[in-house]
PDB file of N, CA, C and O in Angstrom:
ATOM      1  N   UNK A   1      96.229 151.536 111.048  1.00  0.00           N
ATOM      2  CA  UNK A   1      94.989 151.368 110.323  1.00  0.00           C
ATOM      3  C   UNK A   1      94.870 152.405 109.213  1.00  0.00           C
ATOM      4  O   UNK A   1      94.404 152.122 108.109  1.00  0.00           O
ATOM      5  N   UNK A   2      95.305 153.603 109.543  1.00  0.00           N
ATOM      6  CA  UNK A   2      95.241 154.672 108.554  1.00  0.00           C
ATOM      7  C   UNK A   2      96.134 154.351 107.358  1.00  0.00           C
ATOM      8  O   UNK A   2      95.778 154.632 106.213  1.00  0.00           O
ATOM      9  N   UNK A   3      97.309 153.755 107.638  1.00  0.00           N
ATOM     10  CA  UNK A   3      98.225 153.392 106.551  1.00  0.00           C
ATOM     11  C   UNK A   3      97.555 152.394 105.603  1.00  0.00           C
ATOM     12  O   UNK A   3      97.684 152.504 104.384  1.00  0.00           O
ATOM     13  N   UNK A   4      96.850 151.433 106.165  1.00  0.00           N
ATOM     14  CA  UNK A   4      96.147 150.429 105.341  1.00  0.00           C
ATOM     15  C   UNK A   4      95.097 151.093 104.460  1.00  0.00           C
ATOM     16  O   UNK A   4      94.918 150.715 103.302  1.00  0.00           O
ATOM     17  N   UNK A   5      94.418 152.067 105.005  1.00  0.00           N
ATOM     18  CA  UNK A   5      93.383 152.747 104.223  1.00  0.00           C
ATOM     19  C   UNK A   5      93.996 153.658 103.158  1.00  0.00           C
ATOM     20  O   UNK A   5      93.411 153.856 102.093  1.00  0.00           O
ATOM     21  N   UNK A   6      95.178 154.213 103.450  1.00  0.00           N
ATOM     22  CA  UNK A   6      95.827 155.111 102.495  1.00  0.00           C
ATOM     23  C   UNK A   6      96.557 154.356 101.385  1.00  0.00           C
ATOM     24  O   UNK A   6      96.722 154.891 100.288  1.00  0.00           O
ATOM     25  N   UNK A   7      96.999 153.113 101.651  1.00  0.00           N
ATOM     26  CA  UNK A   7      97.787 152.340 100.680  1.00  0.00           C
ATOM     27  C   UNK A   7      97.178 150.952 100.453  1.00  0.00           C
ATOM     28  O   UNK A   7      97.806 149.953 100.802  1.00  0.00           O
ATOM     29  N   UNK A   8      95.990 150.863  99.886  1.00  0.00           N
ATOM     30  CA  UNK A   8      95.356 149.537  99.707  1.00  0.00           C
ATOM     31  C   UNK A   8      96.110 148.664  98.701  1.00  0.00           C
ATOM     32  O   UNK A   8      96.099 147.439  98.826  1.00  0.00           O
ATOM     33  N   UNK A   9      96.766 149.272  97.705  1.00  0.00           N
ATOM     34  CA  UNK A   9      97.492 148.464  96.722  1.00  0.00           C
ATOM     35  C   UNK A   9      98.644 147.699  97.365  1.00  0.00           C
ATOM     36  O   UNK A   9      98.894 146.542  97.028  1.00  0.00           O
ATOM     37  N   UNK A  10      99.339 148.349  98.287  1.00  0.00           N
ATOM     38  CA  UNK A  10     100.447 147.683  98.965  1.00  0.00           C
ATOM     39  C   UNK A  10      99.940 146.532  99.842  1.00  0.00           C
ATOM     40  O   UNK A  10     100.577 145.482  99.918  1.00  0.00           O
ATOM     41  N   UNK A  11      98.827 146.725 100.483  1.00  0.00           N
ATOM     42  CA  UNK A  11      98.258 145.683 101.345  1.00  0.00           C
ATOM     43  C   UNK A  11      97.820 144.492 100.490  1.00  0.00           C
ATOM     44  O   UNK A  11      98.047 143.341 100.865  1.00  0.00           O
ATOM     45  N   UNK A  12      97.194 144.765  99.346  1.00  0.00           N
ATOM     46  CA  UNK A  12      96.771 143.678  98.452  1.00  0.00           C
ATOM     47  C   UNK A  12      97.993 142.928  97.933  1.00  0.00           C
ATOM     48  O   UNK A  12      97.989 141.698  97.875  1.00  0.00           O
ATOM     49  N   UNK A  13      99.033 143.659  97.557  1.00  0.00           N
ATOM     50  CA  UNK A  13     100.260 143.029  97.056  1.00  0.00           C
ATOM     51  C   UNK A  13     100.922 142.174  98.139  1.00  0.00           C
ATOM     52  O   UNK A  13     101.418 141.084  97.857  1.00  0.00           O
ATOM     53  N   UNK A  14     100.926 142.672  99.375  1.00  0.00           N
ATOM     54  CA  UNK A  14     101.480 141.915 100.494  1.00  0.00           C
ATOM     55  C   UNK A  14     100.690 140.631 100.728  1.00  0.00           C
ATOM     56  O   UNK A  14     101.279 139.581 100.983  1.00  0.00           O
ATOM     57  N   UNK A  15      99.365 140.703 100.644  1.00  0.00           N
ATOM     58  CA  UNK A  15      98.525 139.520 100.828  1.00  0.00           C
ATOM     59  C   UNK A  15      98.797 138.489  99.732  1.00  0.00           C
ATOM     60  O   UNK A  15      98.831 137.287  99.995  1.00  0.00           O
ATOM     61  N   UNK A  16      98.990 138.974  98.492  1.00  0.00           N
ATOM     62  CA  UNK A  16      99.301 138.049  97.394  1.00  0.00           C
ATOM     63  C   UNK A  16     100.643 137.373  97.612  1.00  0.00           C
ATOM     64  O   UNK A  16     100.788 136.178  97.354  1.00  0.00           O
ATOM     65  N   UNK A  17     101.632 138.137  98.090  1.00  0.00           N
ATOM     66  CA  UNK A  17     102.960 137.576  98.337  1.00  0.00           C
ATOM     67  C   UNK A  17     102.906 136.518  99.431  1.00  0.00           C
ATOM     68  O   UNK A  17     103.546 135.472  99.322  1.00  0.00           O
ATOM     69  N   UNK A  18     102.140 136.791 100.487  1.00  0.00           N
ATOM     70  CA  UNK A  18     102.012 135.817 101.571  1.00  0.00           C
ATOM     71  C   UNK A  18     101.309 134.548 101.101  1.00  0.00           C
ATOM     72  O   UNK A  18     101.693 133.446 101.493  1.00  0.00           O
ATOM     73  N   UNK A  19     100.283 134.695 100.265  1.00  0.00           N
ATOM     74  CA  UNK A  19      99.577 133.529  99.731  1.00  0.00           C
ATOM     75  C   UNK A  19     100.507 132.709  98.846  1.00  0.00           C
ATOM     76  O   UNK A  19     100.495 131.480  98.913  1.00  0.00           O
ATOM     77  N   UNK A  20     101.312 133.371  98.019  1.00  0.00           N
ATOM     78  CA  UNK A  20     102.254 132.657  97.158  1.00  0.00           C
ATOM     79  C   UNK A  20     103.315 131.943  97.992  1.00  0.00           C
ATOM     80  O   UNK A  20     103.717 130.827  97.663  1.00  0.00           O
ATOM     81  N   UNK A  21     103.767 132.582  99.067  1.00  0.00           N
ATOM     82  CA  UNK A  21     104.755 131.960  99.942  1.00  0.00           C
ATOM     83  C   UNK A  21     104.169 130.714 100.602  1.00  0.00           C
ATOM     84  O   UNK A  21     104.858 129.702 100.733  1.00  0.00           O
ATOM     85  N   UNK A  22     102.906 130.777 101.018  1.00  0.00           N
ATOM     86  CA  UNK A  22     102.256 129.611 101.621  1.00  0.00           C
ATOM     87  C   UNK A  22     102.155 128.474 100.612  1.00  0.00           C
ATOM     88  O   UNK A  22     102.376 127.313 100.959  1.00  0.00           O
ATOM     89  N   UNK A  23     101.821 128.802  99.359  1.00  0.00           N
ATOM     90  CA  UNK A  23     101.742 127.776  98.315  1.00  0.00           C
ATOM     91  C   UNK A  23     103.111 127.142  98.076  1.00  0.00           C
ATOM     92  O   UNK A  23     103.227 125.925  97.933  1.00  0.00           O
ATOM     93  N   UNK A  24     104.141 127.981  98.034  1.00  0.00           N
ATOM     94  CA  UNK A  24     105.495 127.460  97.829  1.00  0.00           C
ATOM     95  C   UNK A  24     105.922 126.548  98.972  1.00  0.00           C
ATOM     96  O   UNK A  24     106.539 125.508  98.745  1.00  0.00           O
ATOM     97  N   UNK A  25     105.594 126.940 100.200  1.00  0.00           N
ATOM     98  CA  UNK A  25     105.927 126.112 101.359  1.00  0.00           C
ATOM     99  C   UNK A  25     105.205 124.772 101.299  1.00  0.00           C
ATOM    100  O   UNK A  25     105.802 123.734 101.587  1.00  0.00           O
ATOM    101  N   UNK A  26     103.926 124.784 100.927  1.00  0.00           N
ATOM    102  CA  UNK A  26     103.172 123.532 100.817  1.00  0.00           C
ATOM    103  C   UNK A  26     103.752 122.647  99.721  1.00  0.00           C
ATOM    104  O   UNK A  26     103.852 121.432  99.892  1.00  0.00           O
ATOM    105  N   UNK A  27     104.135 123.248  98.595  1.00  0.00           N
ATOM    106  CA  UNK A  27     104.720 122.493  97.499  1.00  0.00           C
ATOM    107  C   UNK A  27     106.036 121.823  97.936  1.00  0.00           C
ATOM    108  O   UNK A  27     106.300 120.670  97.592  1.00  0.00           O
ATOM    109  N   UNK A  28     106.850 122.565  98.698  1.00  0.00           N
ATOM    110  CA  UNK A  28     108.111 121.996  99.192  1.00  0.00           C
ATOM    111  C   UNK A  28     107.854 120.826 100.124  1.00  0.00           C
ATOM    112  O   UNK A  28     108.547 119.811 100.054  1.00  0.00           O
ATOM    113  N   UNK A  29     106.855 120.961 101.003  1.00  0.00           N
ATOM    114  CA  UNK A  29     106.533 119.879 101.934  1.00  0.00           C
ATOM    115  C   UNK A  29     106.040 118.643 101.193  1.00  0.00           C
ATOM    116  O   UNK A  29     106.408 117.524 101.550  1.00  0.00           O
ATOM    117  N   UNK A  30     105.220 118.826 100.177  1.00  0.00           N
ATOM    118  CA  UNK A  30     104.732 117.686  99.390  1.00  0.00           C
ATOM    119  C   UNK A  30     105.890 117.013  98.665  1.00  0.00           C
ATOM    120  O   UNK A  30     105.933 115.786  98.579  1.00  0.00           O
ATOM    121  N   UNK A  31     106.828 117.797  98.143  1.00  0.00           N
ATOM    122  CA  UNK A  31     107.995 117.209  97.483  1.00  0.00           C
ATOM    123  C   UNK A  31     108.837 116.412  98.466  1.00  0.00           C
ATOM    124  O   UNK A  31     109.373 115.366  98.103  1.00  0.00           O
ATOM    125  N   UNK A  32     108.967 116.885  99.712  1.00  0.00           N
ATOM    126  CA  UNK A  32     109.694 116.140 100.736  1.00  0.00           C
ATOM    127  C   UNK A  32     109.009 114.806 101.013  1.00  0.00           C
ATOM    128  O   UNK A  32     109.667 113.773 101.128  1.00  0.00           O
ATOM    129  N   UNK A  33     107.678 114.837 101.120  1.00  0.00           N
ATOM    130  CA  UNK A  33     106.924 113.609 101.389  1.00  0.00           C
ATOM    131  C   UNK A  33     107.120 112.619 100.244  1.00  0.00           C
ATOM    132  O   UNK A  33     107.364 111.435 100.478  1.00  0.00           O
ATOM    133  N   UNK A  34     107.014 113.101  99.013  1.00  0.00           N
ATOM    134  CA  UNK A  34     107.165 112.216  97.858  1.00  0.00           C
ATOM    135  C   UNK A  34     108.577 111.676  97.751  1.00  0.00           C
ATOM    136  O   UNK A  34     108.768 110.549  97.296  1.00  0.00           O
ATOM    137  N   UNK A  35     109.571 112.452  98.159  1.00  0.00           N
ATOM    138  CA  UNK A  35     110.948 111.973  98.083  1.00  0.00           C
ATOM    139  C   UNK A  35     111.207 110.891  99.120  1.00  0.00           C
ATOM    140  O   UNK A  35     112.142 110.106  98.964  1.00  0.00           O
ATOM    141  N   UNK A  36     110.404 110.833 100.172  1.00  0.00           N
ATOM    142  CA  UNK A  36     110.551 109.775 101.175  1.00  0.00           C
ATOM    143  C   UNK A  36     109.902 108.468 100.736  1.00  0.00           C
ATOM    144  O   UNK A  36     110.024 107.459 101.432  1.00  0.00           O
ATOM    145  N   UNK A  37     109.226 108.464  99.615  1.00  0.00           N
ATOM    146  CA  UNK A  37     108.651 107.229  99.104  1.00  0.00           C
ATOM    147  C   UNK A  37     107.209 107.012  99.490  1.00  0.00           C
ATOM    148  O   UNK A  37     106.719 105.885  99.414  1.00  0.00           O
ATOM    149  N   UNK A  38     106.535 108.020  99.890  1.00  0.00           N
ATOM    150  CA  UNK A  38     105.129 107.892 100.240  1.00  0.00           C
ATOM    151  C   UNK A  38     104.320 108.435  99.079  1.00  0.00           C
ATOM    152  O   UNK A  38     104.516 109.572  98.647  1.00  0.00           O
ATOM    153  N   UNK A  39     103.397 107.603  98.569  1.00  0.00           N
ATOM    154  CA  UNK A  39     102.594 108.077  97.451  1.00  0.00           C
ATOM    155  C   UNK A  39     101.456 108.928  97.982  1.00  0.00           C
ATOM    156  O   UNK A  39     100.818 108.590  98.979  1.00  0.00           O
ATOM    157  N   UNK A  40     101.221 109.995  97.325  1.00  0.00           N
ATOM    158  CA  UNK A  40     100.210 110.943  97.779  1.00  0.00           C
ATOM    159  C   UNK A  40      99.360 111.302  96.573  1.00  0.00           C
ATOM    160  O   UNK A  40      99.877 111.802  95.574  1.00  0.00           O
ATOM    161  N   UNK A  41      98.073 111.055  96.655  1.00  0.00           N
ATOM    162  CA  UNK A  41      97.215 111.437  95.544  1.00  0.00           C
ATOM    163  C   UNK A  41      96.163 112.407  96.061  1.00  0.00           C
ATOM    164  O   UNK A  41      95.541 112.180  97.098  1.00  0.00           O
ATOM    165  N   UNK A  42      95.983 113.464  95.337  1.00  0.00           N
ATOM    166  CA  UNK A  42      95.018 114.476  95.729  1.00  0.00           C
ATOM    167  C   UNK A  42      93.847 114.428  94.758  1.00  0.00           C
ATOM    168  O   UNK A  42      94.050 114.388  93.545  1.00  0.00           O
ATOM    169  N   UNK A  43      92.645 114.430  95.271  1.00  0.00           N
ATOM    170  CA  UNK A  43      91.495 114.494  94.386  1.00  0.00           C
ATOM    171  C   UNK A  43      90.777 115.800  94.665  1.00  0.00           C
ATOM    172  O   UNK A  43      90.462 116.109  95.814  1.00  0.00           O
ATOM    173  N   UNK A  44      90.525 116.551  93.636  1.00  0.00           N
ATOM    174  CA  UNK A  44      89.874 117.849  93.777  1.00  0.00           C
ATOM    175  C   UNK A  44      88.414 117.697  93.384  1.00  0.00           C
ATOM    176  O   UNK A  44      88.092 117.498  92.213  1.00  0.00           O
ATOM    177  N   UNK A  45      87.565 117.791  94.341  1.00  0.00           N
ATOM    178  CA  UNK A  45      86.132 117.759  94.090  1.00  0.00           C
ATOM    179  C   UNK A  45      85.519 118.843  94.972  1.00  0.00           C
ATOM    180  O   UNK A  45      86.216 119.750  95.426  1.00  0.00           O
ATOM    181  N   UNK A  46      84.223 118.744  95.210  1.00  0.00           N
ATOM    182  CA  UNK A  46      83.598 119.752  96.059  1.00  0.00           C
ATOM    183  C   UNK A  46      84.163 119.681  97.479  1.00  0.00           C
ATOM    184  O   UNK A  46      84.241 120.695  98.173  1.00  0.00           O
ATOM    185  N   UNK A  47      84.556 118.482  97.904  1.00  0.00           N
ATOM    186  CA  UNK A  47      85.211 118.303  99.191  1.00  0.00           C
ATOM    187  C   UNK A  47      86.590 117.721  98.938  1.00  0.00           C
ATOM    188  O   UNK A  47      86.700 116.514  98.722  1.00  0.00           O
ATOM    189  N   UNK A  48      87.652 118.528  98.956  1.00  0.00           N
ATOM    190  CA  UNK A  48      88.993 118.003  98.693  1.00  0.00           C
ATOM    191  C   UNK A  48      89.380 116.965  99.735  1.00  0.00           C
ATOM    192  O   UNK A  48      89.179 117.164 100.933  1.00  0.00           O
ATOM    193  N   UNK A  49      89.937 115.857  99.265  1.00  0.00           N
ATOM    194  CA  UNK A  49      90.367 114.792 100.144  1.00  0.00           C
ATOM    195  C   UNK A  49      91.804 114.454  99.820  1.00  0.00           C
ATOM    196  O   UNK A  49      92.242 114.581  98.676  1.00  0.00           O
ATOM    197  N   UNK A  50      92.531 114.026 100.827  1.00  0.00           N
ATOM    198  CA  UNK A  50      93.921 113.634 100.634  1.00  0.00           C
ATOM    199  C   UNK A  50      94.045 112.174 101.053  1.00  0.00           C
ATOM    200  O   UNK A  50      93.680 111.806 102.170  1.00  0.00           O
ATOM    201  N   UNK A  51      94.562 111.351 100.151  1.00  0.00           N
ATOM    202  CA  UNK A  51      94.776 109.938 100.443  1.00  0.00           C
ATOM    203  C   UNK A  51      96.282 109.707 100.493  1.00  0.00           C
ATOM    204  O   UNK A  51      96.981 109.913  99.501  1.00  0.00           O
ATOM    205  N   UNK A  52      96.774 109.284 101.638  1.00  0.00           N
ATOM    206  CA  UNK A  52      98.200 108.992 101.771  1.00  0.00           C
ATOM    207  C   UNK A  52      98.321 107.525 102.158  1.00  0.00           C
ATOM    208  O   UNK A  52      97.818 107.098 103.197  1.00  0.00           O
ATOM    209  N   UNK A  53      98.995 106.763 101.305  1.00  0.00           N
ATOM    210  CA  UNK A  53      99.228 105.352 101.587  1.00  0.00           C
ATOM    211  C   UNK A  53     100.723 105.090 101.563  1.00  0.00           C
ATOM    212  O   UNK A  53     101.375 105.332 100.547  1.00  0.00           O
ATOM    213  N   UNK A  54     101.281 104.597 102.672  1.00  0.00           N
ATOM    214  CA  UNK A  54     102.702 104.254 102.632  1.00  0.00           C
ATOM    215  C   UNK A  54     102.905 103.001 101.777  1.00  0.00           C
ATOM    216  O   UNK A  54     102.093 102.076 101.811  1.00  0.00           O
ATOM    217  N   UNK A  55     103.973 102.986 101.030  1.00  0.00           N
ATOM    218  CA  UNK A  55     104.282 101.798 100.233  1.00  0.00           C
ATOM    219  C   UNK A  55     104.774 100.693 101.140  1.00  0.00           C
ATOM    220  O   UNK A  55     105.270 100.948 102.237  1.00  0.00           O
ATOM    221  N   UNK A  56     104.632  99.455 100.673  1.00  0.00           N
ATOM    222  CA  UNK A  56     105.119  98.338 101.472  1.00  0.00           C
ATOM    223  C   UNK A  56     106.622  98.423 101.592  1.00  0.00           C
ATOM    224  O   UNK A  56     107.326  98.658 100.610  1.00  0.00           O
ATOM    225  N   UNK A  57     107.100  98.233 102.788  1.00  0.00           N
ATOM    226  CA  UNK A  57     108.533  98.319 103.015  1.00  0.00           C
ATOM    227  C   UNK A  57     109.171  96.964 102.774  1.00  0.00           C
ATOM    228  O   UNK A  57     108.556  95.923 103.006  1.00  0.00           O
ATOM    229  N   UNK A  58     110.394  96.989 102.313  1.00  0.00           N
ATOM    230  CA  UNK A  58     111.122  95.747 102.092  1.00  0.00           C
ATOM    231  C   UNK A  58     111.555  95.186 103.436  1.00  0.00           C
ATOM    232  O   UNK A  58     111.595  95.901 104.437  1.00  0.00           O
ATOM    233  N   UNK A  59     111.879  93.890 103.449  1.00  0.00           N
ATOM    234  CA  UNK A  59     112.347  93.265 104.675  1.00  0.00           C
ATOM    235  C   UNK A  59     113.675  93.906 105.050  1.00  0.00           C
ATOM    236  O   UNK A  59     114.577  93.987 104.217  1.00  0.00           O
ATOM    237  N   UNK A  60     113.807  94.359 106.282  1.00  0.00           N
ATOM    238  CA  UNK A  60     115.080  94.958 106.683  1.00  0.00           C
ATOM    239  C   UNK A  60     116.231  93.965 106.520  1.00  0.00           C
ATOM    240  O   UNK A  60     116.033  92.752 106.586  1.00  0.00           O
ATOM    241  N   UNK A  61     117.420  94.489 106.309  1.00  0.00           N
ATOM    242  CA  UNK A  61     118.591  93.663 106.004  1.00  0.00           C
ATOM    243  C   UNK A  61     118.886  92.679 107.121  1.00  0.00           C
ATOM    244  O   UNK A  61     119.293  91.550 106.847  1.00  0.00           O
ATOM    245  N   UNK A  62     118.693  93.078 108.385  1.00  0.00           N
ATOM    246  CA  UNK A  62     118.975  92.178 109.498  1.00  0.00           C
ATOM    247  C   UNK A  62     118.053  90.968 109.468  1.00  0.00           C
ATOM    248  O   UNK A  62     118.508  89.848 109.700  1.00  0.00           O
ATOM    249  N   UNK A  63     116.772  91.163 109.189  1.00  0.00           N
ATOM    250  CA  UNK A  63     115.842  90.036 109.107  1.00  0.00           C
ATOM    251  C   UNK A  63     116.216  89.122 107.957  1.00  0.00           C
ATOM    252  O   UNK A  63     116.081  87.904 108.069  1.00  0.00           O
ATOM    253  N   UNK A  64     116.684  89.689 106.853  1.00  0.00           N
ATOM    254  CA  UNK A  64     117.098  88.878 105.708  1.00  0.00           C
ATOM    255  C   UNK A  64     118.297  88.007 106.083  1.00  0.00           C
ATOM    256  O   UNK A  64     118.377  86.850 105.671  1.00  0.00           O
ATOM    257  N   UNK A  65     119.231  88.561 106.865  1.00  0.00           N
ATOM    258  CA  UNK A  65     120.394  87.777 107.306  1.00  0.00           C
ATOM    259  C   UNK A  65     119.940  86.591 108.148  1.00  0.00           C
ATOM    260  O   UNK A  65     120.449  85.482 107.983  1.00  0.00           O
ATOM    261  N   UNK A  66     118.983  86.818 109.051  1.00  0.00           N
ATOM    262  CA  UNK A  66     118.496  85.723 109.904  1.00  0.00           C
ATOM    263  C   UNK A  66     117.801  84.647 109.076  1.00  0.00           C
ATOM    264  O   UNK A  66     117.961  83.457 109.351  1.00  0.00           O
ATOM    265  N   UNK A  67     117.045  85.044 108.082  1.00  0.00           N
ATOM    266  CA  UNK A  67     116.355  84.066 107.231  1.00  0.00           C
ATOM    267  C   UNK A  67     117.367  83.222 106.461  1.00  0.00           C
ATOM    268  O   UNK A  67     117.228  82.001 106.391  1.00  0.00           O
ATOM    269  N   UNK A  68     118.374  83.857 105.887  1.00  0.00           N
ATOM    270  CA  UNK A  68     119.405  83.129 105.136  1.00  0.00           C
ATOM    271  C   UNK A  68     120.165  82.192 106.068  1.00  0.00           C
ATOM    272  O   UNK A  68     120.448  81.054 105.695  1.00  0.00           O
ATOM    273  N   UNK A  69     120.503  82.653 107.282  1.00  0.00           N
ATOM    274  CA  UNK A  69     121.198  81.812 108.254  1.00  0.00           C
ATOM    275  C   UNK A  69     120.355  80.595 108.631  1.00  0.00           C
ATOM    276  O   UNK A  69     120.888  79.490 108.736  1.00  0.00           O
ATOM    277  N   UNK A  70     119.054  80.778 108.835  1.00  0.00           N
ATOM    278  CA  UNK A  70     118.175  79.660 109.179  1.00  0.00           C
ATOM    279  C   UNK A  70     118.093  78.659 108.029  1.00  0.00           C
ATOM    280  O   UNK A  70     118.057  77.453 108.272  1.00  0.00           O
ATOM    281  N   UNK A  71     118.063  79.124 106.803  1.00  0.00           N
ATOM    282  CA  UNK A  71     118.019  78.221 105.650  1.00  0.00           C
ATOM    283  C   UNK A  71     119.312  77.431 105.549  1.00  0.00           C
ATOM    284  O   UNK A  71     119.282  76.232 105.273  1.00  0.00           O
ATOM    285  N   UNK A  72     120.456  78.087 105.770  1.00  0.00           N
ATOM    286  CA  UNK A  72     121.751  77.387 105.700  1.00  0.00           C
ATOM    287  C   UNK A  72     121.842  76.332 106.786  1.00  0.00           C
ATOM    288  O   UNK A  72     122.296  75.219 106.519  1.00  0.00           O
ATOM    289  N   UNK A  73     121.424  76.649 108.001  1.00  0.00           N
ATOM    290  CA  UNK A  73     121.453  75.665 109.101  1.00  0.00           C
ATOM    291  C   UNK A  73     120.542  74.491 108.784  1.00  0.00           C
ATOM    292  O   UNK A  73     120.903  73.341 109.036  1.00  0.00           O
ATOM    293  N   UNK A  74     119.358  74.766 108.231  1.00  0.00           N
ATOM    294  CA  UNK A  74     118.436  73.677 107.884  1.00  0.00           C
ATOM    295  C   UNK A  74     119.040  72.783 106.806  1.00  0.00           C
ATOM    296  O   UNK A  74     118.915  71.561 106.886  1.00  0.00           O
ATOM    297  N   UNK A  75     119.686  73.359 105.809  1.00  0.00           N
ATOM    298  CA  UNK A  75     120.320  72.556 104.757  1.00  0.00           C
ATOM    299  C   UNK A  75     121.455  71.700 105.310  1.00  0.00           C
ATOM    300  O   UNK A  75     121.585  70.532 104.943  1.00  0.00           O
ATOM    301  N   UNK A  76     122.277  72.271 106.191  1.00  0.00           N
ATOM    302  CA  UNK A  76     123.369  71.499 106.802  1.00  0.00           C
ATOM    303  C   UNK A  76     122.801  70.355 107.622  1.00  0.00           C
ATOM    304  O   UNK A  76     123.331  69.245 107.570  1.00  0.00           O
ATOM    305  N   UNK A  77     121.748  70.591 108.369  1.00  0.00           N
ATOM    306  CA  UNK A  77     121.114  69.534 109.175  1.00  0.00           C
ATOM    307  C   UNK A  77     120.554  68.438 108.283  1.00  0.00           C
ATOM    308  O   UNK A  77     120.704  67.258 108.598  1.00  0.00           O
ATOM    309  N   UNK A  78     119.920  68.797 107.187  1.00  0.00           N
ATOM    310  CA  UNK A  78     119.382  67.786 106.254  1.00  0.00           C
ATOM    311  C   UNK A  78     120.501  66.962 105.645  1.00  0.00           C
ATOM    312  O   UNK A  78     120.370  65.746 105.512  1.00  0.00           O
ATOM    313  N   UNK A  79     121.601  67.609 105.271  1.00  0.00           N
ATOM    314  CA  UNK A  79     122.741  66.869 104.690  1.00  0.00           C
ATOM    315  C   UNK A  79     123.332  65.909 105.703  1.00  0.00           C
ATOM    316  O   UNK A  79     123.610  64.757 105.369  1.00  0.00           O
ATOM    317  N   UNK A  80     123.531  66.360 106.944  1.00  0.00           N
ATOM    318  CA  UNK A  80     124.102  65.485 107.980  1.00  0.00           C
ATOM    319  C   UNK A  80     123.179  64.309 108.255  1.00  0.00           C
ATOM    320  O   UNK A  80     123.646  63.178 108.386  1.00  0.00           O
ATOM    321  N   UNK A  81     121.873  64.555 108.344  1.00  0.00           N
ATOM    322  CA  UNK A  81     120.934  63.463 108.628  1.00  0.00           C
ATOM    323  C   UNK A  81     120.866  62.481 107.460  1.00  0.00           C
ATOM    324  O   UNK A  81     120.709  61.281 107.686  1.00  0.00           O
ATOM    325  N   UNK A  82     120.978  62.948 106.239  1.00  0.00           N
ATOM    326  CA  UNK A  82     120.928  62.031 105.116  1.00  0.00           C
ATOM    327  C   UNK A  82     122.204  61.209 105.009  1.00  0.00           C
ATOM    328  O   UNK A  82     122.144  60.052 104.594  1.00  0.00           O
ATOM    329  N   UNK A  83     123.361  61.769 105.370  1.00  0.00           N
ATOM    330  CA  UNK A  83     124.614  61.012 105.320  1.00  0.00           C
ATOM    331  C   UNK A  83     124.654  59.972 106.437  1.00  0.00           C
ATOM    332  O   UNK A  83     125.097  58.846 106.209  1.00  0.00           O
ATOM    333  N   UNK A  84     124.206  60.323 107.627  1.00  0.00           N
ATOM    334  CA  UNK A  84     124.248  59.425 108.770  1.00  0.00           C
ATOM    335  C   UNK A  84     123.121  58.407 108.783  1.00  0.00           C
ATOM    336  O   UNK A  84     123.178  57.442 109.544  1.00  0.00           O
ATOM    337  N   UNK A  85     122.120  58.594 107.976  1.00  0.00           N
ATOM    338  CA  UNK A  85     121.013  57.656 107.955  1.00  0.00           C
ATOM    339  C   UNK A  85     119.974  57.929 108.999  1.00  0.00           C
ATOM    340  O   UNK A  85     119.334  56.993 109.478  1.00  0.00           O
ATOM    341  N   UNK A  86     119.780  59.143 109.368  1.00  0.00           N
ATOM    342  CA  UNK A  86     118.743  59.510 110.332  1.00  0.00           C
ATOM    343  C   UNK A  86     119.366  60.011 111.627  1.00  0.00           C
ATOM    344  O   UNK A  86     120.483  60.528 111.648  1.00  0.00           O
ATOM    345  N   UNK A  87     118.595  59.839 112.722  1.00  0.00           N
ATOM    346  CA  UNK A  87     119.067  60.341 114.018  1.00  0.00           C
ATOM    347  C   UNK A  87     119.987  59.376 114.741  1.00  0.00           C
ATOM    348  O   UNK A  87     120.482  59.707 115.818  1.00  0.00           O
ATOM    349  N   UNK A  88     120.231  58.213 114.202  1.00  0.00           N
ATOM    350  CA  UNK A  88     121.122  57.251 114.858  1.00  0.00           C
ATOM    351  C   UNK A  88     122.504  57.335 114.232  1.00  0.00           C
ATOM    352  O   UNK A  88     123.075  56.307 113.866  1.00  0.00           O
ATOM    353  N   UNK A  89     123.043  58.513 114.105  1.00  0.00           N
ATOM    354  CA  UNK A  89     124.319  58.757 113.426  1.00  0.00           C
ATOM    355  C   UNK A  89     125.496  58.226 114.236  1.00  0.00           C
ATOM    356  O   UNK A  89     126.451  57.725 113.642  1.00  0.00           O
ATOM    357  N   UNK A  90     125.472  58.314 115.561  1.00  0.00           N
ATOM    358  CA  UNK A  90     126.595  57.912 116.382  1.00  0.00           C
ATOM    359  C   UNK A  90     126.683  56.425 116.616  1.00  0.00           C
ATOM    360  O   UNK A  90     127.678  55.973 117.182  1.00  0.00           O
ATOM    361  N   UNK A  91     125.713  55.643 116.218  1.00  0.00           N
ATOM    362  CA  UNK A  91     125.695  54.207 116.525  1.00  0.00           C
ATOM    363  C   UNK A  91     126.358  53.392 115.479  1.00  0.00           C
ATOM    364  O   UNK A  91     126.421  52.169 115.597  1.00  0.00           O
TER     365      UNK A  91
END
C-alpha cells in the first residue's frame, strides 16, 4: 500500500496499460467473430446495445446431393413412364 502511495504515476500508467490491453483483447475477439461470418453492429447511445444476427447459411453440400439425386430419379421415372405409355409398361 505504501508503494502505491509513494509511486502514483506508476500505478496510473499500469492502469492505463491494463485498460489498453482489455481494449485490444476485445478488438481481437470482435475480429474473430466477424471473420466467422457473423454480422455485428454496435449502436452507441445512452444505453449501448449489441445486435448480433447470424447470416443465413447455405444448404449443406450433403443436402444438395440428395436434392439433385431426387430430381434425377424423378426425371428418369418421367421418361420411362412417357416411353411405356403409363404404368402398364410390361403389358
